[in-house]
C-alpha positions in Angstrom: 15.1 -8.7 12.4 13.1 -7.0 9.6 14.5 -3.7 7.9 11.5 -2.2 6.2 12.5 0.4 3.4 9.5 2.6 3.7 7.4 5.8 2.8 4.4 7.2 4.5 2.2 5.9 1.5 -0.7 3.3 1.2 1.6 0.7 0.0 3.9 1.5 2.9 1.2 1.3 5.3 0.4 -2.1 4.1 3.5 -3.2 5.8 3.7 -1.5 8.8 0.3 -2.7 9.7 1.1 -6.4 9.1 4.3 -6.0 11.3 2.3 -4.6 14.0 -0.3 -7.1 13.8 2.1 -9.9 13.7 4.5 -8.4 16.6 7.6 -9.1 14.3 10.6 -7.1 15.2 11.3 -4.6 12.7 13.0 -1.2 12.3 12.1 1.3 9.7 14.7 3.0 7.2 12.9 6.1 5.8 13.2 6.4 1.9 12.1 10.0 1.2 10.6 9.4 -2.1 9.9 13.1 -2.8 13.7 14.1 -1.9 14.8 11.2 -4.3 16.2 8.6 -1.8 14.6 5.8 -3.8 17.4 6.2 -6.5 20.2 5.5 -3.8 22.3 2.5 -5.0 21.7 0.7 -1.7 18.0 1.1 -2.1 18.1 0.0 -5.8 20.1 -3.3 -4.5 17.1 -4.6 -2.7 13.9 -2.6 -5.0 15.3 -2.5 -8.7 11.9 -0.7 -9.5 12.9 2.3 -7.4 9.5 1.9 -5.3 8.6 1.6 -1.8 8.4 -0.7 0.2 11.2 -3.1 0.4 12.6 -5.4 3.1 15.3 -7.1 4.2 14.9 -10.2 6.6 17.8 -10.8 8.5 16.4 -13.8 10.2 14.5 -15.9 7.3 13.4 -19.1 7.6 15.8 -21.2 5.6 18.6 -20.0 7.8 20.5 -18.6 5.0 21.8 -15.0 4.8 19.5 -11.6 4.5 16.7 -12.0 2.3 15.5 -8.9 0.4 12.2 -8.3 -1.3 10.6 -5.5 -3.1 6.7 -4.9 -4.0 4.1 -4.8 -1.4 1.9 -7.8 -2.2 5.0 -10.1 -2.2 5.9 -8.8 1.2 2.9 -9.3 2.5 2.4 -13.0 1.4 5.9 -13.5 2.7 5.7 -12.4 5.9 2.2 -14.0 6.5 3.7 -17.4 5.3 6.9 -16.3 7.7 4.5 -16.1 10.8 2.0 -18.5 9.8 -0.9 -15.5 10.5 -3.4 -13.7 8.3 -2.9 -16.0 5.7 -4.9 -19.5 5.7 -3.5 -22.8 5.4 -6.1 -24.6 3.5 -6.5 -24.3 -0.2 -9.8 -22.6 -0.2 -8.9 -20.2 2.3 -5.9 -19.2 1.0 -7.2 -18.8 -2.9 -9.8 -16.4 -1.4 -7.3 -14.1 0.2 -4.9 -14.1 -2.7 -7.3 -13.5 -5.3 -8.3 -10.4 -3.1 -4.8 -9.2 -2.4 -4.1 -9.5 -6.7 -7.5 -7.3 -6.7 -6.0 -4.6 -5.0 -2.4 -4.9 -6.3 -4.0 -4.9 -10.1 -7.2 -2.8 -9.4 -7.7 -0.7 -6.4 -4.1 0.5 -6.1 -3.3 1.3 -9.7 -6.9 3.0 -10.4 -6.7 5.2 -7.1 -3.3 6.0 -7.5 -4.1 7.4 -11.0 -6.8 9.2 -9.2 -4.6 10.9 -7.1 -2.4 11.7 -9.5 -5.0 13.5 -11.8 -7.1 15.3 -9.1 -4.0 16.1 -7.1 -0.6 16.2 -8.6 -1.2 16.8 -12.5 0.6 20.1 -13.4 -2.9 20.7 -15.9 -6.6 19.9 -15.1 -7.5 17.0 -17.8 -11.3 16.6 -17.2 -11.6 13.0 -19.1 -8.7 11.6 -17.0 -10.0 12.7 -13.6 -13.5 11.5 -14.7 -11.9 8.2 -16.0 -10.2 7.1 -12.5 -12.6 8.9 -10.1 -15.3 6.6 -11.8 -13.2 3.7 -11.8 -12.5 4.4 -7.9 -16.0 4.3 -7.6 -16.5 1.3 -9.6 -14.1 -0.6 -7.2 -15.4 0.8 -4.1 -18.6 -0.9 -5.1 -17.0 -3.8 -5.9 -15.5 -4.2 -2.4 -18.9 -2.9 -0.9 -21.0 -5.9 -2.3 -18.2 -8.1 -1.3 -18.6 -7.1 2.2 -22.5 -7.1 2.4 -22.6 -10.6 3.8 -19.5 -11.0 5.8 -17.1 -9.0 8.1 -13.9 -9.1 6.2 -12.8 -9.5 2.8 -11.8 -13.2 2.6 -13.5 -14.2 5.7 -11.3 -14.2 8.8 -9.2 -10.4 8.9 -6.5 -11.1 6.6 -3.5 -9.7 4.3 -6.1 -9.0 1.8 -7.8 -6.6 4.4 -4.4 -4.9 5.2 -3.7 -4.4 1.7 -7.4 -2.4 0.4 -7.5 -0.4 3.9 -4.7 2.0 3.3 -6.4 2.6 -0.2 -9.5 3.6 1.4 -8.0 6.0 3.9 -7.7 8.8 1.4 -11.2 8.4 0.3 -12.1 12.1 0.4 -9.1 12.9 -1.7 -10.3 10.2 -4.2 -13.8 12.1 -4.4 -15.5 9.2 -2.8 -18.3 9.4 -0.1 -18.2 6.1 2.3 -21.8 6.8 3.2 -22.8 5.8 -0.5 -21.1 2.3 0.5 -22.7 1.1 3.8 -20.7 -2.2 4.0 -17.6 -1.0 3.1 -17.7 1.9 5.6 -18.5 -0.6 8.5 -15.4 -2.7 7.5 -13.2 0.5 7.1 -14.2 1.7 10.6 -13.9 -1.6 12.2 -10.1 -2.0 10.6 -9.5 1.9 12.0 -10.2 1.1 15.3 -7.6 -1.9 15.5 -4.6 -1.2 17.7 -2.2 -2.5 15.5 -3.5 -0.4 12.7 -3.5 2.8 14.9 0.0 2.3 15.8 1.0 1.9 12.2 -0.5 5.5 11.1 1.1 6.9 14.7 4.3 5.7 13.0 3.7 7.4 10.0 3.0 10.9 11.7 6.7 10.5 13.5 8.4 10.0 9.9 6.1 12.4 7.5 3.7 14.3 9.3 3.1 16.9 6.5 3.7 15.4 2.8 4.4 18.2 0.7 4.9 17.8 -3.0 7.2 20.5 -4.7 8.4 21.1 -8.4 11.4 19.2 -7.7 9.5 16.3 -5.8 7.1 16.1 -8.6 9.6 15.6 -11.1 11.3 13.1 -9.4 8.5 10.9 -8.7 6.3 11.4 -12.0 8.7 12.4 -14.8 11.1 9.0 -14.9 11.7 7.2 -18.3 14.0 4.5 -18.8 16.7 7.0 -20.2 16.4 9.1 -17.4 15.1 7.2 -14.5 16.2 9.8 -11.8 15.0 13.1 -13.6 11.7 14.5 -14.9 10.1 17.0 -17.0 7.2 17.9 -14.9 
């Protein structure tokens, strides 16, 4: 059994998509990041960076005790290897998937995340920051669109590279992006959106957090942390 410590963010959706695709038995342990639940000692024991998702595998392949992981990319790789699905075994195929997984982890996710912050959550409107991250998100959409011009999925067959990127494209309107400008990306997006496992993953999210709201208190918890005060903020 997998315990998935989860909230309804793009990084959380990555893991529920893969779990639904593989059919691995799992249960969700909601971690309401707007209420500060990511700072509970029991969560920090498996996720020292106080970010979701994190997971505990109670039946790891080595037959040992429960194994915990944090960081969504590491979890995707672990679960793909555990099941032998969505990550090729051959050198070249695996390398393609891992490159594009790291591309999402180091580029699309962080840049779109900053886009979300300055467009939606920052207490003051900073045009330079908004333009910087909206434009960089646009550039990354262009990279993905070009990649998909001659292939159905990012790295050949459907893989964890697709599952990593898709949730970051879902909020494209909030990112001030128009999918009609990226026809190959739009085709890919619609193909993945229609997958039954993806639909189940997003239906699960609706049962946990149907109306996400950021209050002043949650804004401070989410965006005001420092090393000295990891559970407090000044926003």
